[in-house]
C-alpha positions in Angstrom: 4.9 -8.8 7.6 3.4 -12.2 7.4 0.2 -10.8 9.0 0.0 -8.1 6.3 0.6 -10.6 3.6 -2.3 -12.8 4.8 -4.5 -9.8 5.3 -3.8 -8.6 1.7 -4.4 -12.1 0.4 -7.8 -12.3 2.2 -8.9 -8.8 1.2 -8.0 -9.4 -2.4 -9.7 -12.7 -2.7 -12.9 -11.6 -1.0 -13.3 -8.5 -3.1 -12.1 -10.2 -6.3 -14.3 -13.2 -5.9 -17.3 -11.1 -5.1 -16.7 -9.0 -8.2 -15.9 -12.1 -10.3 -18.7 -14.2 -9.3 -21.1 -11.3 -9.3 -20.2 -10.5 -12.9 -20.1 -14.1 -14.1 -23.2 -15.4 -12.4 -25.2 -12.3 -11.6 -24.8 -10.4 -14.8 -24.0 -13.4 -17.0 -20.9 -11.8 -18.4 -18.5 -14.9 -18.3 -16.2 -13.4 -20.9 -16.8 -9.6 -21.0 -15.2 -7.5 -23.7 -11.8 -5.8 -23.2 -13.2 -2.4 -22.3 -15.8 -3.8 -19.9 -13.3 -6.1 -18.3 -10.9 -3.2 -17.7 -13.8 -1.1 -16.2 -14.7 -4.0 -13.9 -11.1 -4.5 -12.9 -10.8 -0.7 -12.3 -13.8 -0.9 -10.0 -12.3 -3.8 -8.1 -9.0 -1.8 -7.8 -10.8 1.2 -6.6 -12.5 -0.8 -3.8 -9.2 -2.5 -2.9 -7.5 0.9 -2.7 -10.1 2.1 -0.2 -9.7 -0.9 2.1 -6.2 -2.2 1.8 -3.2 -0.7 3.7 -4.6 2.1 5.8 -8.3 1.9 5.1 -10.5 4.9 4.4 -12.1 4.7 7.8 -8.8 4.9 9.7 -7.9 8.2 11.4 -6.2 10.7 9.0 -6.2 8.3 6.1 -8.9 9.7 3.8 -6.6 11.4 1.3 -4.2 8.4 1.3 -7.0 6.0 0.7 -8.5 8.1 -2.1 -5.1 8.3 -3.8 -4.7 4.5 -3.4 -8.2 4.0 -4.8 -7.4 6.1 -7.9 -4.1 4.3 -8.4 -5.9 1.0 -7.8 -8.4 1.8 -10.5 -5.8 2.7 -13.1 -3.6 -0.3 -12.0 -6.6 -2.7 -12.2 -7.5 -1.6 -15.7 -3.9 -2.0 -16.8 -3.6 -5.4 -15.1 -6.8 -6.5 -16.9 -5.4 -5.7 -20.3 -2.1 -7.5 -19.4 -3.9 -10.6 -18.2 -6.1 -10.6 -21.4 -2.9 -10.4 -23.4 -0.6 -12.9 -21.7 -2.8 -15.3 -19.8 -4.0 -17.3 -22.8 -4.0 -20.9 -21.7 -7.4 -22.6 -21.8 -9.5 -23.1 -18.6 -12.7 -25.0 -18.3 -14.9 -23.8 -15.4 -18.2 -24.9 -16.9 -18.8 -27.3 -14.0 -19.1 -24.2 -11.8 -21.1 -22.3 -14.4 -18.3 -19.8 -14.8 -17.4 -20.4 -18.5 -14.8 -21.9 -20.7 -12.0 -20.2 -22.6 -8.6 -18.4 -22.2 -7.9 -17.7 -18.5 -7.2 -14.0 -19.2 -10.7 -13.5 -20.6 -12.7 -15.2 -17.8 -14.0 -12.6 -15.3 -14.1 -15.2 -12.5 -10.3 -15.6 -12.8 -9.1 -12.2 -13.8 -11.0 -10.1 -11.2 -9.7 -12.1 -8.2 -6.2 -12.1 -9.6 -6.2 -8.3 -10.1 -7.8 -7.6 -6.7 -5.4 -9.9 -4.9 -2.3 -8.5 -6.6 -3.3 -4.9 -5.8 -4.3 -5.8 -2.2 -0.9 -7.5 -1.6 0.9 -4.5 -3.0 -1.0 -2.0 -0.9 -0.7 -4.0 2.3 3.0 -4.7 1.9 3.7 -1.1 1.0 1.8 0.1 4.0 3.8 -2.3 6.2 7.1 -1.0 5.0 5.9 2.6 5.5 4.9 1.8 9.1 8.1 0.1 9.9 10.2 3.0 8.6 8.1 5.5 10.5 8.5 3.4 13.7 12.3 3.4 13.2 12.2 7.2 12.6 10.1 7.7 15.7 12.4 5.6 17.8 15.5 7.5 16.6 13.7 10.9 17.3 12.8 9.8 20.9 16.4 9.4 21.9 17.8 12.5 23.8 20.2 14.5 21.8 21.9 16.7 24.3 25.6 17.4 23.9 27.9 18.1 26.7 28.2 21.8 25.9 24.4 22.1 25.8 24.0 21.3 29.5 21.7 23.7 31.4 23.5 26.4 33.2 22.2 26.9 36.7 24.8 28.9 38.6 27.0 31.8 38.0 30.0 29.5 38.5 28.9 27.4 35.5 28.6 30.6 33.4 32.2 31.6 34.4 33.5 28.1 33.4 31.7 28.4 30.1 33.0 31.9 29.5 36.5 30.7 30.1 36.1 27.9 27.6 34.8 30.3 25.0 37.8 32.6 25.6 40.2 29.8 25.2 38.5 28.6 22.0 38.7 32.2 20.5 42.4 32.4 21.3 43.1 29.1 19.6 41.3 30.3 16.5 43.4 33.5 16.4 46.7 31.5 16.4 
């Protein structure tokens, strides 16, 4: 679980910082509007959904990754609005050329926070799903043969079984 936690943290920070720094420095949008910030967070959430947990390139994971990507896009947009609303303390990142203002409005802070939160969620969710499937597979691998389901090889075994069935039927009649 610790491995998954660290992996999610790294994935989220790398994708979030790439988006945040790209938007702040590359596009010059240090404090984008609410709709644009939600769209950017949705894009970051989409990318995180594709790579976190079971990634899109894993075997038989295409549908799961696409569903996570869509959920990540919606969750990213919602988290962006929440951060803009409730993360209102002032931050000065002008020394890094990343702007000054409320923390929830700076793209260099909100995009990494959204991406990291979603990556942690997807990684830890995938870890719990894998551990429960491992337990299920372990339980299914145990032999479940009852004593009365033993293979019958001889006629003698058939006679013994027939006698047991006859006795059981007589008990039920009483």
